[in-house]
mmCIF file of the N, C-alpha and C atoms, coordinates in Angstrom:
data_MODEL
# 
_entry.id   MODEL 
# 
loop_
_atom_site.group_PDB 
_atom_site.id 
_atom_site.type_symbol 
_atom_site.label_atom_id 
_atom_site.label_alt_id 
_atom_site.label_comp_id 
_atom_site.label_asym_id 
_atom_site.label_entity_id 
_atom_site.label_seq_id 
_atom_site.pdbx_PDB_ins_code 
_atom_site.Cartn_x 
_atom_site.Cartn_y 
_atom_site.Cartn_z 
_atom_site.occupancy 
_atom_site.B_iso_or_equiv 
_atom_site.pdbx_formal_charge 
_atom_site.auth_seq_id 
_atom_site.auth_comp_id 
_atom_site.auth_asym_id 
_atom_site.auth_atom_id 
_atom_site.pdbx_PDB_model_num 
ATOM 1   N N  . MET A 1 1  ? 11.706 37.140 43.602 1.00 0.00 ? 1  MET A N  1 
ATOM 2   C CA . MET A 1 1  ? 11.643 37.032 42.118 1.00 0.00 ? 1  MET A CA 1 
ATOM 3   C C  . MET A 1 1  ? 10.369 36.246 41.881 1.00 0.00 ? 1  MET A C  1 
ATOM 4   N N  . ASP A 1 2  ? 9.651  36.694 40.913 1.00 0.00 ? 2  ASP A N  1 
ATOM 5   C CA . ASP A 1 2  ? 8.362  35.938 40.551 1.00 0.00 ? 2  ASP A CA 1 
ATOM 6   C C  . ASP A 1 2  ? 8.827  34.762 39.554 1.00 0.00 ? 2  ASP A C  1 
ATOM 7   N N  . GLU A 1 3  ? 7.896  33.832 39.384 1.00 0.00 ? 3  GLU A N  1 
ATOM 8   C CA . GLU A 1 3  ? 8.199  32.712 38.553 1.00 0.00 ? 3  GLU A CA 1 
ATOM 9   C C  . GLU A 1 3  ? 8.562  33.074 37.164 1.00 0.00 ? 3  GLU A C  1 
ATOM 10  N N  . GLU A 1 4  ? 7.994  34.039 36.511 1.00 0.00 ? 4  GLU A N  1 
ATOM 11  C CA . GLU A 1 4  ? 8.371  34.417 35.159 1.00 0.00 ? 4  GLU A CA 1 
ATOM 12  C C  . GLU A 1 4  ? 9.783  34.943 35.145 1.00 0.00 ? 4  GLU A C  1 
ATOM 13  N N  . GLN A 1 5  ? 10.237 35.811 36.079 1.00 0.00 ? 5  GLN A N  1 
ATOM 14  C CA . GLN A 1 5  ? 11.562 36.269 36.142 1.00 0.00 ? 5  GLN A CA 1 
ATOM 15  C C  . GLN A 1 5  ? 12.623 35.127 36.389 1.00 0.00 ? 5  GLN A C  1 
ATOM 16  N N  . LYS A 1 6  ? 12.228 34.319 37.121 1.00 0.00 ? 6  LYS A N  1 
ATOM 17  C CA . LYS A 1 6  ? 13.084 33.075 37.324 1.00 0.00 ? 6  LYS A CA 1 
ATOM 18  C C  . LYS A 1 6  ? 13.256 32.295 35.995 1.00 0.00 ? 6  LYS A C  1 
ATOM 19  N N  . LYS A 1 7  ? 12.196 32.077 35.214 1.00 0.00 ? 7  LYS A N  1 
ATOM 20  C CA . LYS A 1 7  ? 12.278 31.379 34.028 1.00 0.00 ? 7  LYS A CA 1 
ATOM 21  C C  . LYS A 1 7  ? 13.209 32.180 33.008 1.00 0.00 ? 7  LYS A C  1 
ATOM 22  N N  . ILE A 1 8  ? 13.019 33.512 33.023 1.00 0.00 ? 8  ILE A N  1 
ATOM 23  C CA . ILE A 1 8  ? 13.876 34.290 32.138 1.00 0.00 ? 8  ILE A CA 1 
ATOM 24  C C  . ILE A 1 8  ? 15.321 34.115 32.422 1.00 0.00 ? 8  ILE A C  1 
ATOM 25  N N  . LEU A 1 9  ? 15.662 34.228 33.807 1.00 0.00 ? 9  LEU A N  1 
ATOM 26  C CA . LEU A 1 9  ? 16.930 34.203 34.175 1.00 0.00 ? 9  LEU A CA 1 
ATOM 27  C C  . LEU A 1 9  ? 17.606 32.876 34.015 1.00 0.00 ? 9  LEU A C  1 
ATOM 28  N N  . ASN A 1 10 ? 16.829 31.792 34.191 1.00 0.00 ? 10 ASN A N  1 
ATOM 29  C CA . ASN A 1 10 ? 17.303 30.468 33.885 1.00 0.00 ? 10 ASN A CA 1 
ATOM 30  C C  . ASN A 1 10 ? 17.564 30.164 32.333 1.00 0.00 ? 10 ASN A C  1 
ATOM 31  N N  . ALA A 1 11 ? 16.696 30.764 31.548 1.00 0.00 ? 11 ALA A N  1 
ATOM 32  C CA . ALA A 1 11 ? 16.810 30.575 30.101 1.00 0.00 ? 11 ALA A CA 1 
ATOM 33  C C  . ALA A 1 11 ? 17.914 31.355 29.531 1.00 0.00 ? 11 ALA A C  1 
ATOM 34  N N  . ASP A 1 12 ? 18.163 32.595 29.968 1.00 0.00 ? 12 ASP A N  1 
ATOM 35  C CA . ASP A 1 12 ? 19.257 33.381 29.493 1.00 0.00 ? 12 ASP A CA 1 
ATOM 36  C C  . ASP A 1 12 ? 19.854 34.229 30.611 1.00 0.00 ? 12 ASP A C  1 
ATOM 37  N N  . PRO A 1 13 ? 20.899 33.681 31.274 1.00 0.00 ? 13 PRO A N  1 
ATOM 38  C CA . PRO A 1 13 ? 21.391 34.258 32.523 1.00 0.00 ? 13 PRO A CA 1 
ATOM 39  C C  . PRO A 1 13 ? 21.982 35.654 32.347 1.00 0.00 ? 13 PRO A C  1 
ATOM 40  N N  . PHE A 1 14 ? 21.946 36.290 31.137 1.00 0.00 ? 14 PHE A N  1 
ATOM 41  C CA . PHE A 1 14 ? 22.429 37.615 30.978 1.00 0.00 ? 14 PHE A CA 1 
ATOM 42  C C  . PHE A 1 14 ? 21.393 38.610 30.581 1.00 0.00 ? 14 PHE A C  1 
ATOM 43  N N  . ARG A 1 15 ? 20.080 38.370 30.849 1.00 0.00 ? 15 ARG A N  1 
ATOM 44  C CA . ARG A 1 15 ? 19.097 39.211 30.237 1.00 0.00 ? 15 ARG A CA 1 
ATOM 45  C C  . ARG A 1 15 ? 18.093 39.770 31.246 1.00 0.00 ? 15 ARG A C  1 
ATOM 46  N N  . LEU A 1 16 ? 18.062 39.347 32.485 1.00 0.00 ? 16 LEU A N  1 
ATOM 47  C CA . LEU A 1 16 ? 17.048 39.670 33.357 1.00 0.00 ? 16 LEU A CA 1 
ATOM 48  C C  . LEU A 1 16 ? 17.295 41.192 33.891 1.00 0.00 ? 16 LEU A C  1 
ATOM 49  N N  . ALA A 1 17 ? 16.412 41.993 33.513 1.00 0.00 ? 17 ALA A N  1 
ATOM 50  C CA . ALA A 1 17 ? 16.416 43.436 33.972 1.00 0.00 ? 17 ALA A CA 1 
ATOM 51  C C  . ALA A 1 17 ? 15.364 43.545 35.003 1.00 0.00 ? 17 ALA A C  1 
ATOM 52  N N  . ILE A 1 18 ? 15.762 44.119 36.134 1.00 0.00 ? 18 ILE A N  1 
ATOM 53  C CA . ILE A 1 18 ? 14.865 44.249 37.255 1.00 0.00 ? 18 ILE A CA 1 
ATOM 54  C C  . ILE A 1 18 ? 14.911 45.747 37.805 1.00 0.00 ? 18 ILE A C  1 
ATOM 55  N N  . GLN A 1 19 ? 13.911 46.125 38.472 1.00 0.00 ? 19 GLN A N  1 
ATOM 56  C CA . GLN A 1 19 ? 13.864 47.424 39.139 1.00 0.00 ? 19 GLN A CA 1 
ATOM 57  C C  . GLN A 1 19 ? 14.593 47.256 40.525 1.00 0.00 ? 19 GLN A C  1 
ATOM 58  N N  . ALA A 1 20 ? 15.326 48.307 40.852 1.00 0.00 ? 20 ALA A N  1 
ATOM 59  C CA . ALA A 1 20 ? 15.989 48.365 42.209 1.00 0.00 ? 20 ALA A CA 1 
ATOM 60  C C  . ALA A 1 20 ? 15.634 49.724 42.763 1.00 0.00 ? 20 ALA A C  1 
ATOM 61  N N  . VAL A 1 21 ? 15.304 49.665 44.113 1.00 0.00 ? 21 VAL A N  1 
ATOM 62  C CA . VAL A 1 21 ? 14.858 50.814 44.804 1.00 0.00 ? 21 VAL A CA 1 
ATOM 63  C C  . VAL A 1 21 ? 15.847 51.110 45.931 1.00 0.00 ? 21 VAL A C  1 
ATOM 64  N N  . ASP A 1 22 ? 16.348 52.276 45.958 1.00 0.00 ? 22 ASP A N  1 
ATOM 65  C CA . ASP A 1 22 ? 17.214 52.743 47.014 1.00 0.00 ? 22 ASP A CA 1 
ATOM 66  C C  . ASP A 1 22 ? 16.257 53.251 48.178 1.00 0.00 ? 22 ASP A C  1 
ATOM 67  N N  . ASP A 1 23 ? 16.187 52.422 49.222 1.00 0.00 ? 23 ASP A N  1 
ATOM 68  C CA . ASP A 1 23 ? 15.265 52.768 50.292 1.00 0.00 ? 23 ASP A CA 1 
ATOM 69  C C  . ASP A 1 23 ? 15.657 53.918 51.098 1.00 0.00 ? 23 ASP A C  1 
ATOM 70  N N  . ASP A 1 24 ? 16.953 54.433 50.925 1.00 0.00 ? 24 ASP A N  1 
ATOM 71  C CA . ASP A 1 24 ? 17.382 55.544 51.665 1.00 0.00 ? 24 ASP A CA 1 
ATOM 72  C C  . ASP A 1 24 ? 16.961 56.841 50.962 1.00 0.00 ? 24 ASP A C  1 
ATOM 73  N N  . THR A 1 25 ? 16.686 56.758 49.591 1.00 0.00 ? 25 THR A N  1 
ATOM 74  C CA . THR A 1 25 ? 16.424 57.956 48.800 1.00 0.00 ? 25 THR A CA 1 
ATOM 75  C C  . THR A 1 25 ? 15.202 57.805 47.985 1.00 0.00 ? 25 THR A C  1 
ATOM 76  N N  . ASN A 1 26 ? 14.604 56.596 47.974 1.00 0.00 ? 26 ASN A N  1 
ATOM 77  C CA . ASN A 1 26 ? 13.465 56.263 47.117 1.00 0.00 ? 26 ASN A CA 1 
ATOM 78  C C  . ASN A 1 26 ? 13.740 56.345 45.595 1.00 0.00 ? 26 ASN A C  1 
ATOM 79  N N  . GLU A 1 27 ? 14.968 56.435 45.181 1.00 0.00 ? 27 GLU A N  1 
ATOM 80  C CA . GLU A 1 27 ? 15.306 56.428 43.833 1.00 0.00 ? 27 GLU A CA 1 
ATOM 81  C C  . GLU A 1 27 ? 15.227 55.036 43.195 1.00 0.00 ? 27 GLU A C  1 
ATOM 82  N N  . ARG A 1 28 ? 14.666 54.986 41.949 1.00 0.00 ? 28 ARG A N  1 
ATOM 83  C CA . ARG A 1 28 ? 14.520 53.737 41.248 1.00 0.00 ? 28 ARG A CA 1 
ATOM 84  C C  . ARG A 1 28 ? 15.433 53.681 40.108 1.00 0.00 ? 28 ARG A C  1 
ATOM 85  N N  . ARG A 1 29 ? 15.936 52.505 39.785 1.00 0.00 ? 29 ARG A N  1 
ATOM 86  C CA . ARG A 1 29 ? 16.773 52.375 38.644 1.00 0.00 ? 29 ARG A CA 1 
ATOM 87  C C  . ARG A 1 29 ? 16.676 50.843 38.127 1.00 0.00 ? 29 ARG A C  1 
ATOM 88  N N  . GLU A 1 30 ? 16.956 50.705 36.884 1.00 0.00 ? 30 GLU A N  1 
ATOM 89  C CA . GLU A 1 30 ? 16.955 49.400 36.300 1.00 0.00 ? 30 GLU A CA 1 
ATOM 90  C C  . GLU A 1 30 ? 18.340 48.835 36.323 1.00 0.00 ? 30 GLU A C  1 
ATOM 91  N N  . VAL A 1 31 ? 18.441 47.592 36.837 1.00 0.00 ? 31 VAL A N  1 
ATOM 92  C CA . VAL A 1 31 ? 19.744 46.935 36.907 1.00 0.00 ? 31 VAL A CA 1 
ATOM 93  C C  . VAL A 1 31 ? 19.565 45.538 36.320 1.00 0.00 ? 31 VAL A C  1 
ATOM 94  N N  . LEU A 1 32 ? 20.685 44.925 35.974 1.00 0.00 ? 32 LEU A N  1 
ATOM 95  C CA . LEU A 1 32 ? 20.697 43.645 35.341 1.00 0.00 ? 32 LEU A CA 1 
ATOM 96  C C  . LEU A 1 32 ? 21.120 42.642 36.334 1.00 0.00 ? 32 LEU A C  1 
ATOM 97  N N  . VAL A 1 33 ? 20.493 41.518 36.298 1.00 0.00 ? 33 VAL A N  1 
ATOM 98  C CA . VAL A 1 33 ? 20.853 40.420 37.230 1.00 0.00 ? 33 VAL A CA 1 
ATOM 99  C C  . VAL A 1 33 ? 21.380 39.380 36.399 1.00 0.00 ? 33 VAL A C  1 
ATOM 100 N N  . THR A 1 34 ? 22.563 38.808 36.768 1.00 0.00 ? 34 THR A N  1 
ATOM 101 C CA . THR A 1 34 ? 23.239 37.742 36.054 1.00 0.00 ? 34 THR A CA 1 
ATOM 102 C C  . THR A 1 34 ? 23.454 36.552 36.950 1.00 0.00 ? 34 THR A C  1 
ATOM 103 N N  . ASN A 1 35 ? 23.068 35.370 36.412 1.00 0.00 ? 35 ASN A N  1 
ATOM 104 C CA . ASN A 1 35 ? 23.248 34.177 37.215 1.00 0.00 ? 35 ASN A CA 1 
ATOM 105 C C  . ASN A 1 35 ? 24.694 33.629 36.990 1.00 0.00 ? 35 ASN A C  1 
ATOM 106 N N  . VAL A 1 36 ? 25.475 33.568 38.057 1.00 0.00 ? 36 VAL A N  1 
ATOM 107 C CA . VAL A 1 36 ? 26.859 33.244 37.968 1.00 0.00 ? 36 VAL A CA 1 
ATOM 108 C C  . VAL A 1 36 ? 27.035 31.790 38.519 1.00 0.00 ? 36 VAL A C  1 
ATOM 109 N N  . GLY A 1 37 ? 26.013 30.997 38.585 1.00 0.00 ? 37 GLY A N  1 
ATOM 110 C CA . GLY A 1 37 ? 26.120 29.567 39.066 1.00 0.00 ? 37 GLY A CA 1 
ATOM 111 C C  . GLY A 1 37 ? 25.914 29.514 40.589 1.00 0.00 ? 37 GLY A C  1 
ATOM 112 N N  . SER A 1 38 ? 26.807 30.050 41.331 1.00 0.00 ? 38 SER A N  1 
ATOM 113 C CA . SER A 1 38 ? 26.699 29.953 42.825 1.00 0.00 ? 38 SER A CA 1 
ATOM 114 C C  . SER A 1 38 ? 25.964 31.195 43.413 1.00 0.00 ? 38 SER A C  1 
ATOM 115 N N  . GLY A 1 39 ? 25.627 32.139 42.594 1.00 0.00 ? 39 GLY A N  1 
ATOM 116 C CA . GLY A 1 39 ? 24.960 33.305 43.029 1.00 0.00 ? 39 GLY A CA 1 
ATOM 117 C C  . GLY A 1 39 ? 24.509 34.305 41.928 1.00 0.00 ? 39 GLY A C  1 
ATOM 118 N N  . TYR A 1 40 ? 24.396 35.497 42.213 1.00 0.00 ? 40 TYR A N  1 
ATOM 119 C CA . TYR A 1 40 ? 23.949 36.424 41.305 1.00 0.00 ? 40 TYR A CA 1 
ATOM 120 C C  . TYR A 1 40 ? 24.887 37.658 41.300 1.00 0.00 ? 40 TYR A C  1 
ATOM 121 N N  . ASN A 1 41 ? 25.073 38.354 40.196 1.00 0.00 ? 41 ASN A N  1 
ATOM 122 C CA . ASN A 1 41 ? 25.747 39.593 40.104 1.00 0.00 ? 41 ASN A CA 1 
ATOM 123 C C  . ASN A 1 41 ? 24.697 40.654 39.642 1.00 0.00 ? 41 ASN A C  1 
ATOM 124 N N  . ILE A 1 42 ? 24.939 41.861 40.174 1.00 0.00 ? 42 ILE A N  1 
ATOM 125 C CA . ILE A 1 42 ? 24.051 42.915 39.770 1.00 0.00 ? 42 ILE A CA 1 
ATOM 126 C C  . ILE A 1 42 ? 24.988 43.905 38.947 1.00 0.00 ? 42 ILE A C  1 
ATOM 127 N N  . SER A 1 43 ? 24.472 44.432 37.803 1.00 0.00 ? 43 SER A N  1 
ATOM 128 C CA . SER A 1 43 ? 25.261 45.330 37.029 1.00 0.00 ? 43 SER A CA 1 
ATOM 129 C C  . SER A 1 43 ? 24.412 46.308 36.369 1.00 0.00 ? 43 SER A C  1 
ATOM 130 N N  . ASN A 1 44 ? 24.861 47.037 35.447 1.00 0.00 ? 44 ASN A N  1 
ATOM 131 C CA . ASN A 1 44 ? 24.045 48.090 34.684 1.00 0.00 ? 44 ASN A CA 1 
ATOM 132 C C  . ASN A 1 44 ? 23.597 49.098 35.727 1.00 0.00 ? 44 ASN A C  1 
ATOM 133 N N  . LYS A 1 45 ? 24.358 50.234 35.770 1.00 0.00 ? 45 LYS A N  1 
ATOM 134 C CA . LYS A 1 45 ? 24.018 51.284 36.690 1.00 0.00 ? 45 LYS A CA 1 
ATOM 135 C C  . LYS A 1 45 ? 24.188 50.993 38.209 1.00 0.00 ? 45 LYS A C  1 
ATOM 136 N N  . TRP A 1 46 ? 24.610 49.947 38.489 1.00 0.00 ? 46 TRP A N  1 
ATOM 137 C CA . TRP A 1 46 ? 24.928 49.540 39.909 1.00 0.00 ? 46 TRP A CA 1 
ATOM 138 C C  . TRP A 1 46 ? 26.209 50.373 40.316 1.00 0.00 ? 46 TRP A C  1 
ATOM 139 N N  . GLY A 1 47 ? 27.060 50.551 39.395 1.00 0.00 ? 47 GLY A N  1 
ATOM 140 C CA . GLY A 1 47 ? 28.315 51.361 39.632 1.00 0.00 ? 47 GLY A CA 1 
ATOM 141 C C  . GLY A 1 47 ? 27.920 52.742 40.064 1.00 0.00 ? 47 GLY A C  1 
ATOM 142 N N  . GLU A 1 48 ? 26.836 53.269 39.501 1.00 0.00 ? 48 GLU A N  1 
ATOM 143 C CA . GLU A 1 48 ? 26.333 54.676 39.831 1.00 0.00 ? 48 GLU A CA 1 
ATOM 144 C C  . GLU A 1 48 ? 25.974 54.645 41.374 1.00 0.00 ? 48 GLU A C  1 
ATOM 145 N N  . VAL A 1 49 ? 25.288 53.583 41.888 1.00 0.00 ? 49 VAL A N  1 
ATOM 146 C CA . VAL A 1 49 ? 24.991 53.357 43.214 1.00 0.00 ? 49 VAL A CA 1 
ATOM 147 C C  . VAL A 1 49 ? 26.171 53.315 44.157 1.00 0.00 ? 49 VAL A C  1 
ATOM 148 N N  . ILE A 1 50 ? 27.216 52.646 43.817 1.00 0.00 ? 50 ILE A N  1 
ATOM 149 C CA . ILE A 1 50 ? 28.423 52.438 44.460 1.00 0.00 ? 50 ILE A CA 1 
ATOM 150 C C  . ILE A 1 50 ? 29.122 53.739 44.711 1.00 0.00 ? 50 ILE A C  1 
ATOM 151 N N  . ARG A 1 51 ? 29.235 54.533 43.514 1.00 0.00 ? 51 ARG A N  1 
ATOM 152 C CA . ARG A 1 51 ? 29.975 55.872 43.602 1.00 0.00 ? 51 ARG A CA 1 
ATOM 153 C C  . ARG A 1 51 ? 29.126 56.824 44.504 1.00 0.00 ? 51 ARG A C  1 
ATOM 154 N N  . LYS A 1 52 ? 27.835 56.887 44.192 1.00 0.00 ? 52 LYS A N  1 
ATOM 155 C CA . LYS A 1 52 ? 27.002 57.844 45.010 1.00 0.00 ? 52 LYS A CA 1 
ATOM 156 C C  . LYS A 1 52 ? 26.989 57.652 46.481 1.00 0.00 ? 52 LYS A C  1 
ATOM 157 N N  . LYS A 1 53 ? 26.964 56.337 46.801 1.00 0.00 ? 53 LYS A N  1 
ATOM 158 C CA . LYS A 1 53 ? 26.988 56.043 48.248 1.00 0.00 ? 53 LYS A CA 1 
ATOM 159 C C  . LYS A 1 53 ? 28.354 55.807 48.852 1.00 0.00 ? 53 LYS A C  1 
ATOM 160 N N  . LYS A 1 54 ? 29.376 55.936 48.028 1.00 0.00 ? 54 LYS A N  1 
ATOM 161 C CA . LYS A 1 54 ? 30.740 55.857 48.380 1.00 0.00 ? 54 LYS A CA 1 
ATOM 162 C C  . LYS A 1 54 ? 31.035 54.457 49.032 1.00 0.00 ? 54 LYS A C  1 
ATOM 163 N N  . LEU A 1 55 ? 30.411 53.504 48.388 1.00 0.00 ? 55 LEU A N  1 
ATOM 164 C CA . LEU A 1 55 ? 30.563 52.087 49.027 1.00 0.00 ? 55 LEU A CA 1 
ATOM 165 C C  . LEU A 1 55 ? 31.976 51.549 48.799 1.00 0.00 ? 55 LEU A C  1 
ATOM 166 N N  . LYS A 1 56 ? 32.439 50.748 49.751 1.00 0.00 ? 56 LYS A N  1 
ATOM 167 C CA . LYS A 1 56 ? 33.734 50.199 49.666 1.00 0.00 ? 56 LYS A CA 1 
ATOM 168 C C  . LYS A 1 56 ? 33.639 48.651 49.558 1.00 0.00 ? 56 LYS A C  1 
ATOM 169 N N  . ALA A 1 57 ? 34.701 48.043 49.154 1.00 0.00 ? 57 ALA A N  1 
ATOM 170 C CA . ALA A 1 57 ? 34.642 46.556 49.065 1.00 0.00 ? 57 ALA A CA 1 
ATOM 171 C C  . ALA A 1 57 ? 34.298 45.871 50.433 1.00 0.00 ? 57 ALA A C  1 
ATOM 172 N N  . LYS A 1 58 ? 33.494 44.993 50.434 1.00 0.00 ? 58 LYS A N  1 
ATOM 173 C CA . LYS A 1 58 ? 32.958 44.205 51.609 1.00 0.00 ? 58 LYS A CA 1 
ATOM 174 C C  . LYS A 1 58 ? 32.193 45.064 52.553 1.00 0.00 ? 58 LYS A C  1 
ATOM 175 N N  . GLN A 1 59 ? 31.730 46.281 52.270 1.00 0.00 ? 59 GLN A N  1 
ATOM 176 C CA . GLN A 1 59 ? 30.876 47.014 53.028 1.00 0.00 ? 59 GLN A CA 1 
ATOM 177 C C  . GLN A 1 59 ? 29.426 46.383 53.090 1.00 0.00 ? 59 GLN A C  1 
ATOM 178 N N  . VAL A 1 60 ? 28.806 46.381 54.164 1.00 0.00 ? 60 VAL A N  1 
ATOM 179 C CA . VAL A 1 60 ? 27.535 45.719 54.291 1.00 0.00 ? 60 VAL A CA 1 
ATOM 180 C C  . VAL A 1 60 ? 26.453 46.610 53.717 1.00 0.00 ? 60 VAL A C  1 
ATOM 181 N N  . ILE A 1 61 ? 25.611 46.005 52.979 1.00 0.00 ? 61 ILE A N  1 
ATOM 182 C CA . ILE A 1 61 ? 24.302 46.693 52.502 1.00 0.00 ? 61 ILE A CA 1 
ATOM 183 C C  . ILE A 1 61 ? 23.153 45.662 52.802 1.00 0.00 ? 61 ILE A C  1 
ATOM 184 N N  . ARG A 1 62 ? 22.101 46.173 52.985 1.00 0.00 ? 62 ARG A N  1 
ATOM 185 C CA . ARG A 1 62 ? 20.901 45.225 53.168 1.00 0.00 ? 62 ARG A CA 1 
ATOM 186 C C  . ARG A 1 62 ? 20.098 45.242 51.906 1.00 0.00 ? 62 ARG A C  1 
ATOM 187 N N  . VAL A 1 63 ? 19.611 44.078 51.502 1.00 0.00 ? 63 VAL A N  1 
ATOM 188 C CA . VAL A 1 63 ? 18.818 43.868 50.307 1.00 0.00 ? 63 VAL A CA 1 
ATOM 189 C C  . VAL A 1 63 ? 17.477 43.017 50.707 1.00 0.00 ? 63 VAL A C  1 
ATOM 190 N N  . ARG A 1 64 ? 16.503 43.309 50.011 1.00 0.00 ? 64 ARG A N  1 
ATOM 191 C CA . ARG A 1 64 ? 15.329 42.513 50.139 1.00 0.00 ? 64 ARG A CA 1 
ATOM 192 C C  . ARG A 1 64 ? 14.467 42.531 48.907 1.00 0.00 ? 64 ARG A C  1 
ATOM 193 N N  . TRP A 1 65 ? 13.728 41.548 48.612 1.00 0.00 ? 65 TRP A N  1 
ATOM 194 C CA . TRP A 1 65 ? 12.922 41.544 47.419 1.00 0.00 ? 65 TRP A CA 1 
ATOM 195 C C  . TRP A 1 65 ? 11.452 41.715 47.861 1.00 0.00 ? 65 TRP A C  1 
ATOM 196 N N  . ALA A 1 66 ? 10.869 42.821 47.387 1.00 0.00 ? 66 ALA A N  1 
ATOM 197 C CA . ALA A 1 66 ? 9.489  43.151 47.779 1.00 0.00 ? 66 ALA A CA 1 
ATOM 198 C C  . ALA A 1 66 ? 8.785  43.935 46.661 1.00 0.00 ? 66 ALA A C  1 
ATOM 199 N N  . ASP A 1 67 ? 7.565  43.660 46.304 1.00 0.00 ? 67 ASP A N  1 
ATOM 200 C CA . ASP A 1 67 ? 6.787  44.367 45.365 1.00 0.00 ? 67 ASP A CA 1 
ATOM 201 C C  . ASP A 1 67 ? 7.448  44.334 43.880 1.00 0.00 ? 67 ASP A C  1 
ATOM 202 N N  . GLY A 1 68 ? 8.076  43.126 43.664 1.00 0.00 ? 68 GLY A N  1 
ATOM 203 C CA . GLY A 1 68 ? 8.676  42.951 42.270 1.00 0.00 ? 68 GLY A CA 1 
ATOM 204 C C  . GLY A 1 68 ? 9.960  43.712 42.130 1.00 0.00 ? 68 GLY A C  1 
ATOM 205 N N  . CYS A 1 69 ? 10.552 44.297 43.190 1.00 0.00 ? 69 CYS A N  1 
ATOM 206 C CA . CYS A 1 69 ? 11.698 45.129 43.095 1.00 0.00 ? 69 CYS A CA 1 
ATOM 207 C C  . CYS A 1 69 ? 12.718 44.699 44.051 1.00 0.00 ? 69 CYS A C  1 
ATOM 208 N N  . LEU A 1 70 ? 14.049 44.861 43.756 1.00 0.00 ? 70 LEU A N  1 
ATOM 209 C CA . LEU A 1 70 ? 15.093 44.764 44.688 1.00 0.00 ? 70 LEU A CA 1 
ATOM 210 C C  . LEU A 1 70 ? 15.200 45.959 45.508 1.00 0.00 ? 70 LEU A C  1 
ATOM 211 N N  . HIS A 1 71 ? 15.074 45.955 46.772 1.00 0.00 ? 71 HIS A N  1 
ATOM 212 C CA . HIS A 1 71 ? 15.269 47.099 47.630 1.00 0.00 ? 71 HIS A CA 1 
ATOM 213 C C  . HIS A 1 71 ? 16.617 46.998 48.378 1.00 0.00 ? 71 HIS A C  1 
ATOM 214 N N  . PHE A 1 72 ? 17.317 48.111 48.370 1.00 0.00 ? 72 PHE A N  1 
ATOM 215 C CA . PHE A 1 72 ? 18.601 48.061 49.159 1.00 0.00 ? 72 PHE A CA 1 
ATOM 216 C C  . PHE A 1 72 ? 18.738 49.360 50.054 1.00 0.00 ? 72 PHE A C  1 
ATOM 217 N N  . THR A 1 73 ? 19.548 49.173 51.060 1.00 0.00 ? 73 THR A N  1 
ATOM 218 C CA . THR A 1 73 ? 19.877 50.282 51.962 1.00 0.00 ? 73 THR A CA 1 
ATOM 219 C C  . THR A 1 73 ? 21.190 50.090 52.538 1.00 0.00 ? 73 THR A C  1 
ATOM 220 N N  . VAL A 1 74 ? 21.887 51.217 52.997 1.00 0.00 ? 74 VAL A N  1 
ATOM 221 C CA . VAL A 1 74 ? 23.034 51.120 53.654 1.00 0.00 ? 74 VAL A CA 1 
ATOM 222 C C  . VAL A 1 74 ? 22.741 51.367 55.157 1.00 0.00 ? 74 VAL A C  1 
ATOM 223 N N  . PRO A 1 75 ? 22.870 50.335 56.035 1.00 0.00 ? 75 PRO A N  1 
ATOM 224 C CA . PRO A 1 75 ? 22.581 50.656 57.403 1.00 0.00 ? 75 PRO A CA 1 
ATOM 225 C C  . PRO A 1 75 ? 23.385 51.826 57.958 1.00 0.00 ? 75 PRO A C  1 
ATOM 226 N N  . PRO A 1 76 ? 22.787 52.695 58.862 1.00 0.00 ? 76 PRO A N  1 
ATOM 227 C CA . PRO A 1 76 ? 23.474 53.865 59.396 1.00 0.00 ? 76 PRO A CA 1 
ATOM 228 C C  . PRO A 1 76 ? 24.831 53.548 59.915 1.00 0.00 ? 76 PRO A C  1 
ATOM 229 N N  . HIS A 1 77 ? 25.003 52.552 60.712 1.00 0.00 ? 77 HIS A N  1 
ATOM 230 C CA . HIS A 1 77 ? 26.265 52.350 61.319 1.00 0.00 ? 77 HIS A CA 1 
ATOM 231 C C  . HIS A 1 77 ? 27.356 51.783 60.285 1.00 0.00 ? 77 HIS A C  1 
ATOM 232 N N  . TYR A 1 78 ? 26.966 51.609 59.048 1.00 0.00 ? 78 TYR A N  1 
ATOM 233 C CA . TYR A 1 78 ? 27.877 51.213 57.984 1.00 0.00 ? 78 TYR A CA 1 
ATOM 234 C C  . TYR A 1 78 ? 28.175 52.402 56.966 1.00 0.00 ? 78 TYR A C  1 
ATOM 235 N N  . SER A 1 79 ? 27.322 53.396 57.085 1.00 0.00 ? 79 SER A N  1 
ATOM 236 C CA . SER A 1 79 ? 27.479 54.512 56.175 1.00 0.00 ? 79 SER A CA 1 
ATOM 237 C C  . SER A 1 79 ? 28.762 55.297 56.456 1.00 0.00 ? 79 SER A C  1 
ATOM 238 N N  . ASN A 1 80 ? 29.188 55.948 55.368 1.00 0.00 ? 80 ASN A N  1 
ATOM 239 C CA . ASN A 1 80 ? 30.489 56.799 55.456 1.00 0.00 ? 80 ASN A CA 1 
ATOM 240 C C  . ASN A 1 80 ? 30.143 58.154 56.120 1.00 0.00 ? 80 ASN A C  1 
# 
């Protein structure tokens, strides 16, 4: 996260919209990041990702921050 995004999130923990990139399909979508004190929640269209990839509770996904975007992937040995 760049410094400006950190400032926005610290000032209003419910407003930071970021781009997320599915590295498996190269699809981009905007998600909201919420500061929950001990970590962050991702919402707004994240449910679409969960349904499309058929993710289950506690399933491992990999995330990384690069190029101003949140990149995520489901490792092959964790896919359905």
